[in-house]
N, C-alpha and C positions, 0 to 999 in steps of 0.2 A: 248727960242726956241719953235717954234710951233710944233704941232703934226705931220704935214706932213713932216717937216724937220727931226724930230726924226725917223719916219718910213723910210725915204729915207736913212738916215745914218745907221740904223739897217740893212736894206736890203743890202746895199753895204758891210757892215762888214760880213754879212752871206755869200754873194757871194764870197768874198775874202777868207773866211775860207774854204768853200767847194772847191774852186779852189786850195787852198794850199794842201788840202787832196788828191785831184786828182793827184797832181804832186808828191806825196810822194812815188810812186812806179812805177816800170816798168809795161808795159802792153804787154803780149805775146798773139799773135793771131795765132792759128794753121792754116796752109795753106794746108798741105798734110800729110797723114799717109799711108804708103804702106808696106805690108808684103814683105819680100824678100825670096821667096820659095827656091831659090838656096842656101840660107844660113839659115839653120834650126834655128828657134827661134829668128831671127833678123827682124827688121823693120827699115824703114826710116821715120823720122819725120822732117817736114819742118815747120818753124814758122817765123813770123816777131816779133821783139821785139822793142818797142818804149821806149826810156829813156827820160823822161821829163828833162828840164834843171836842172843841178846840182845833179841829182839822181844817186845813186849807188846801186848795188845789194849786199847783204851780201855774204861772202864767201860761195861757194856751189860746188857741184859735179854734173857731168852729167852722169858718168858711161857709156860713149858713145864716139865714134869718133865724134867730134863736129867741124864743119866748120862754121866760121862766115864770112859774107860778109857785109861790111858797105854800106848801101843804101843812108843815109843822115846824115849830121852832123859829129861829131867827138866823138870817144869813146876811153877810156883807158882800155886795157885788160892786164891781167897778170895771169899766173899760179904760184902756190907756187914753189919757187926756181928759177923762171925765171925772166927775165927783163920785166918791164912794157913797153908797147908800145902804142903810140897814133896813132889811125888809122882814116883815112878819107874815103870819098866815093870811092868805087872800091877796097879798100884794104881788106886783109883777115887775119884771125887768126885761129889757130888750137889747139884743146885740145885732149890729149889722154884719154882713158877711166879711167886711174888711176890718172889723174890730179885733183888738187883742184883749182877751179877758184877763186883765191884770190882777184882779182880786176876786176870789170866789172862796168864801170861808164861812164856817159856822161862827156866829157871833157869841155863842155860849161856851163856857169852859166845862159845863156839867151836863147839858142836855143835847141830844141829837137834833138835827134839822133834816127836813125832807122837802125836796122840790120836785115839781113836774116840769120837764123840759120838752118843748115842742119845736122841732127844727124843720125848715124847708131847705134842702141841700141838694147838691149834685149827686145823682144816683151812683152808688158804688164807692164814693169817696168816704174816708173815715169821718165820723161825726166830730172828732176832736183830734188836734195835733199840737205838739209843743209850739210855743211862741218862738220866733226866730230872733 
């Protein structure tokens, strides 16, 4: 095998490896954060979350009233003690501040999914934390 061919194969393997790392997690993008002066100590946080194919989030909590709206693809959502639901574009999901978000994953092995998340939470607290 000549040197150019080895370099090309190495480059392809490196690109595939980096791409697999990029698919290994969800990507949350903040869209809006707004204080709610009528509700002391509360704020609204709006974000988009992209789930690469076959990606799931570990169990976590939001400690917030959390509203999910599916923009693209298909996601599986479940809170501890509840039924898992598969949602597509235009469908919604709700979590109480006391819920543990036990399942949050892309239902597809090949296509990404994107959701819009709207939270009413305590000002200054993180929007997500690991489930205990």
